[in-house]
C-alpha positions in Angstrom: 51.4 -93.6 67.3 52.0 -92.5 64.3 51.2 -90.1 62.6 52.4 -90.7 58.7 49.6 -93.6 58.9 47.0 -91.6 59.8 48.3 -88.8 56.9 48.0 -91.3 54.7 44.7 -93.6 55.3 42.6 -90.7 56.1 40.3 -89.6 53.5 40.4 -86.3 51.8 37.3 -84.3 53.4 34.0 -83.8 50.8 34.0 -80.8 49.7 31.0 -78.4 49.9 28.5 -78.4 46.3 28.0 -74.4 46.0 24.1 -73.9 46.8 24.1 -70.6 45.4 26.0 -71.9 42.3 23.4 -74.4 42.1 19.9 -72.6 42.5 21.9 -69.8 39.6 22.5 -72.3 37.2 18.7 -73.8 37.8 16.9 -70.4 37.6 18.9 -68.6 34.9 19.7 -71.7 32.7 15.8 -72.7 32.7 14.8 -68.8 32.0 16.5 -68.6 29.1 14.6 -71.8 27.7 12.1 -70.5 28.3 12.5 -67.2 26.6 13.8 -68.4 24.1 11.5 -71.3 22.4 7.8 -69.2 23.5 9.8 -65.7 21.1 11.4 -68.7 18.6 7.8 -70.2 18.2 7.5 -67.1 16.7 10.0 -65.2 15.6 7.2 -63.4 12.4 6.6 -61.7 15.9 9.6 -60.8 18.1 11.0 -59.1 14.8 8.4 -57.1 14.3 9.2 -56.4 18.0 13.0 -55.5 16.5 11.7 -53.2 14.7 11.1 -51.4 16.9 13.8 -51.1 18.8 15.7 -50.2 15.1 13.3 -47.2 14.4 14.5 -45.5 18.2 18.1 -46.5 17.9 17.9 -45.5 13.9 18.9 -48.9 12.6 15.7 -49.3 10.4 18.2 -50.1 7.4 18.2 -54.2 9.7 14.0 -54.3 9.1 14.5 -56.4 5.9 16.8 -58.5 8.5 14.5 -59.1 11.4 12.5 -62.2 11.0 16.4 -63.4 11.1 17.9 -61.8 13.9 15.0 -62.6 16.2 15.8 -66.5 14.6 19.2 -66.1 16.2 18.8 -64.5 19.3 16.3 -66.7 20.3 18.8 -69.9 19.4 21.8 -68.3 22.2 19.3 -68.0 24.1 17.9 -72.0 24.4 21.6 -72.7 23.6 23.2 -70.5 26.2 20.6 -71.9 29.1 20.9 -75.7 27.6 24.5 -75.2 27.8 25.2 -74.1 31.7 22.5 -75.9 33.0 25.0 -78.8 31.0 28.3 -77.4 32.7 29.5 -77.5 29.2 31.5 -74.8 27.9 31.2 -72.7 31.2 33.2 -69.5 30.1 31.9 -68.5 26.8 28.5 -69.9 28.5 28.7 -67.3 31.7 30.6 -64.2 30.2 27.7 -64.4 26.5 25.2 -64.8 29.5 26.6 -61.9 31.2 27.1 -59.5 28.2 23.2 -60.7 26.9 21.8 -59.7 29.7 24.2 -56.2 30.0 22.4 -55.2 26.7 18.9 -56.4 27.5 18.6 -54.8 31.0 19.9 -51.1 29.2 17.2 -52.0 26.0 14.5 -52.5 28.7 15.9 -49.3 31.0 15.9 -47.4 27.9 12.6 -48.4 26.8 11.0 -47.9 30.0 12.8 -44.4 31.2 11.9 -43.1 27.5 9.0 -44.7 27.2 9.6 -45.8 23.5 8.9 -49.0 23.5 5.9 -49.7 25.4 6.4 -54.2 25.7 9.8 -55.8 25.7 8.6 -58.4 23.9 10.9 -61.0 26.3 8.2 -63.8 26.4 6.6 -63.5 23.2 2.6 -62.7 22.7 3.0 -65.3 25.8 3.6 -63.0 28.8 3.4 -58.4 27.5 5.5 -56.9 30.7 6.0 -53.9 30.9 9.6 -52.5 29.8 9.9 -51.5 33.5 8.5 -55.3 34.7 11.1 -56.1 32.3 13.6 -54.6 33.5 13.3 -55.5 37.0 13.1 -59.1 35.4 16.2 -57.9 33.9 18.1 -56.7 37.1 17.5 -60.3 39.1 18.4 -62.1 36.3 21.9 -60.0 36.4 22.6 -60.2 39.9 21.9 -64.6 38.9 24.5 -64.3 36.5 27.1 -62.2 38.1 27.0 -65.1 40.7 27.3 -67.5 37.7 30.5 -65.7 36.7 32.5 -65.5 39.9 31.5 -69.5 40.8 32.0 -70.5 37.5 35.4 -72.8 37.7 33.4 -74.6 39.6 30.4 -75.5 37.1 31.5 -79.2 35.5 30.1 -80.7 33.0 26.9 -83.2 34.6 28.2 -86.1 31.6 31.9 -87.7 32.1 32.4 -88.8 28.3 33.9 -85.4 25.9 32.0 -87.3 23.1 28.2 -87.0 24.4 28.7 -84.0 25.3 30.1 -82.1 22.3 26.9 -84.6 20.4 24.8 -83.1 22.8 26.1 -79.8 21.6 25.9 -79.7 18.2 22.3 -81.4 19.3 21.1 -78.4 20.4 22.9 -75.8 17.9 21.2 -77.6 15.5 17.7 -78.0 17.6 18.1 -74.5 18.6 18.2 -72.5 14.5 15.7 -75.0 13.9 12.8 -74.2 16.0 13.3 -70.5 14.5 13.5 -71.6 10.8 10.9 -74.2 10.8 7.6 -71.5 12.4 9.3 -69.1 10.5 7.8 -70.7 6.8 4.7 -72.5 9.1 3.1 -70.5 11.7 3.9 -70.8 15.1 3.1 -73.6 16.9 0.9 -72.5 19.5 -0.8 -68.9 18.7 -1.1 -66.8 21.2 -2.3 -64.0 18.9 -6.2 -63.0 19.5 -6.7 -64.3 15.5 -5.3 -68.0 16.5 -8.0 -70.9 15.0 -11.0 -70.8 17.0 -11.7 -67.7 17.0 -14.2 -65.8 17.1 -13.2 -62.0 15.9 -16.2 -60.2 16.3 -16.7 -61.8 20.1 -12.9 -60.2 20.9 -13.9 -57.4 18.8 -16.9 -56.4 21.6 -16.9 -54.1 24.5 -18.7 -55.2 27.4 -21.8 -52.7 28.2 -20.3 -52.5 31.8 -17.2 -51.9 31.2 -14.6 -49.7 32.6 -13.9 -46.6 30.6 -9.6 -45.3 30.9 -9.2 -42.5 33.5 -7.0 -39.8 33.6 -6.2 -37.0 35.1 -5.9 -33.6 33.9 -3.1 -31.5 35.0 -3.8 -27.8 34.5 -1.5 -24.3 34.8 -3.5 -21.5 36.6 -1.8 -18.1 37.0 -2.9 -15.5 39.4 -4.1 -12.7 37.6 -3.5 -10.4 40.0 -0.1 -11.8 41.7 1.0 -13.1 38.9 1.3 -16.9 40.8 1.5 -19.7 38.7 0.1 -22.8 39.9 -0.3 -26.4 38.6 -3.6 -29.1 39.8 -5.3 -31.5 39.0 -8.5 -31.8 37.8 -9.6 -33.5 41.5 -8.2 -30.1 42.9 -9.9 -27.6 40.4 -13.1 -28.5 40.8 -13.2 -30.0 44.9 -11.7 -26.6 45.4 -13.6 -24.7 43.0 -10.6 -22.8 41.3 -13.4 -22.2 38.5 -15.4 -20.0 41.1 -12.8 -17.2 41.4 -12.3 -15.3 38.7 -8.5 -14.0 39.5 -7.3 -17.6 38.2 -7.2 -18.1 35.2 -6.1 -21.4 32.9 -2.2 -21.1 31.3 -2.3 -23.3 28.3 -4.5 -26.7 26.8 -4.2 -29.2 30.1 -2.0 -32.0 29.9 -3.7 -35.7 30.2 -2.0 -38.6 32.0 -3.8 -42.0 32.0 -3.4 -43.4 35.7 -6.6 -46.1 35.1 -5.9 -48.7 31.7 -9.9 -49.4 31.3 -11.4 -52.5 28.9 -10.0 -53.1 25.9 -11.1 -56.0 23.7 -8.3 -58.7 22.5 -9.4 -57.2 18.4 -9.1 -52.8 18.9 -7.4 -52.2 15.8 -9.6 -54.2 12.7 -10.9 -51.8 10.0 -11.2 -53.5 6.7 -12.8 -51.4 4.8 -13.0 -51.3 0.5 -11.2 -48.9 -1.8 -13.9 -46.0 -1.6 -12.9 -45.5 1.9 -16.4 -47.9 3.2 -16.4 -49.8 6.8 -17.3 -53.0 5.9 -15.5 -54.6 8.5 -18.0 -56.8 10.1 -19.8 -58.0 6.3 -16.9 -59.3 6.2 -16.5 -61.5 9.3 -20.0 -62.2 9.3 -20.2 -64.1 6.0 -21.8 -67.5 6.9 -20.3 -69.3 4.3 -16.7 -70.3 4.1 -14.3 -66.9 3.1 -10.9 -67.3 2.4 -9.1 -64.4 3.7 -5.6 -64.0 1.8 -3.8 -61.7 4.3 -0.9 -59.4 2.2 1.0 -56.9 4.9 3.1 -55.0 1.7 2.4 -57.1 -1.2 5.7 -55.2 -3.0 7.7 -56.8 -0.4 6.6 -60.1 -2.5 9.8 -61.4 -3.5 9.6 -64.0 -6.6 8.9 -67.0 -4.3 6.0 -65.3 -2.5 4.2 -64.1 -5.9 4.0 -68.2 -6.4 2.7 -68.8 -3.8 0.3 -66.2 -3.9 -0.5 -67.7 -7.5 -1.3 -71.0 -6.3 -3.6 -69.8 -3.7 -5.3 -68.0 -6.2 -5.6 -70.2 -8.9 -6.5 -73.1 -6.1 -9.4 -70.6 -4.6 -10.3 -69.9 -7.6 -11.2 -73.8 -8.7 -12.5 -74.0 -5.1 -15.6 -71.4 -6.2 -16.5 -72.8 -9.4 -18.1 -75.8 -7.7 -18.6 -73.8 -3.8 -20.5 -70.4 -2.9 -17.5 -69.1 -1.0 -15.8 -65.5 -0.7 -12.6 -65.3 -1.2 -10.8 -61.5 0.3 -7.2 -60.1 -0.4 -6.9 -57.8 3.4 -3.9 -55.5 2.4 -2.5 -51.9 4.1 -0.7 -51.9 0.5 -2.3 -49.1 -2.4 -4.9 -49.6 -4.6 -1.9 -48.5 -7.5 0.4 -52.1 -6.3 -2.0 -53.8 -6.1 -3.4 -53.5 -9.1 0.2 -54.4 -10.9 0.3 -57.3 -8.4 -3.4 -58.4 -9.6 -2.1 -57.5 -12.9 0.9 -60.4 -12.7 -1.4 -63.0 -11.2 -5.3 -62.4 -12.3 -6.9 -62.2 -9.3 -10.6 -64.1 -8.2 -9.9 -62.5 -4.6 -11.9 -59.5 -4.2 -8.4 -56.9 -2.4 -9.7 -54.3 0.5 -7.8 -52.4 2.9 -6.6 -53.0 6.5 -4.1 -50.8 9.5 -0.7 -52.7 8.8 -0.9 -53.3 12.6 -3.5 -55.5 12.7 -2.8 -57.6 9.0 0.9 -58.0 10.6 -1.2 -60.2 13.5 -3.9 -61.8 11.6 -1.2 -64.0 9.8 2.7 -64.9 10.2 3.4 -65.2 6.7 3.4 -62.9 3.5 1.1 -64.0 2.2 -1.0 -66.1 4.5 -4.4 -67.6 4.7 -7.3 -67.9 6.8 -10.2 -69.6 7.1 -13.1 -68.2 8.5 -17.1 -69.1 9.5 -19.7 -67.1 10.5 -16.4 -64.7 12.4 -14.6 -68.4 13.7 -11.5 -68.9 12.3 -11.6 -72.9 11.6 -7.6 -72.7 10.0 -4.4 -71.1 8.7 -1.8 -71.2 6.7 0.9 -70.2 5.8 2.4 -69.5 1.5 3.8 -72.5 2.2 1.3 -74.4 3.7 -1.5 -73.9 2.0 -3.4 -77.4 0.6 -4.7 -77.8 -3.3 -8.5 -78.1 -3.8 -9.2 -81.9 -3.1 -7.0 -81.6 0.2 -9.2 -78.6 1.0 -12.6 -80.7 -0.4 -12.3 -83.4 1.6 -10.9 -81.5 5.5 -13.8 -78.3 5.1 -16.1 -77.7 2.3 -17.6 -81.0 1.3 -19.1 -81.0 4.9 -21.1 -78.1 4.7 -21.4 -78.2 0.8 -22.5 -80.4 -2.0 -20.8 -79.4 -5.4 -23.0 -77.7 -7.8 -24.4 -79.7 -11.3 -22.3 -78.0 -14.2 
């Protein structure tokens, strides 16, 4: 038998696919794309979360750039996830995923262990996770990425054409940054917050009569007057063992309270609107039966010249509308009356000014300034500073459906 002929005619064995690597690529790639898109849908909200981390690490000087940093982080997540699925730039993508995940794992562990940030913001407001939940998620993700790094040399492009791959990479980069930049200027495409269009705010603030309250455990430090012995007991032990009946034991210091079960919390729990005298006018503003323009400016001192021009345009349009229709228009802000007066002197605002806390204002409209159109407590429409329409559009799409213009 001619063994040489056998060697020359035998087909090479087909290499078995690395199933572990394939599954890891699919899971990591899809998760990074999903996470990046969810946060890119609301980069201002993610930027607010970054500001919490900046405060923890004494980096508050970055607050001014938080939204742009958020846009970049979201874009990097999408790019890395997409390139991983396509099998492009395998070395750079593998190490980039590893570095980014190690960084996120450190942040979530730090937040969870030291209890400095209550929600990680990994998936924005769409899927709230506690820091511990996010830390566990990052550990699992880290394990999958280590598999990808270990077998990265086995990753090959799904498309063989170099030109097509380069074109795809460019399109992915443009799309990844474009989504965040668009939503930063024109509000989230999908609003997951309780102030979204169609939401009735008074209902979102209601607490049912049978709602469960928060449950706390109270820890007492006790000292025995006779022996000097000290011990700690919780409130349940204190009552069940009737320690309070034993005069030898006395409570030392104040009890420590720990939340053991979270009770019912309304979707909107922190909105209080007050006038300049400090009177609560929340229900008066929210339950107005007529069309109610709520112009939101978290901080009027941070309005740029472009923002002031937008506010002036909004103010002018509302003034024109108010001449023909019985509407109400208010300015909600967390700024001091002195700063509001300064802006009013510049723009001659037709808006009534009221105060609210900064936190709910940030959730109302992801724009400074931004506008909500409300009626009977329901959010009819929201606009950013770039998209607020003119009088004719407001009349045709909203106001004329309820009112007939007054005769002049």
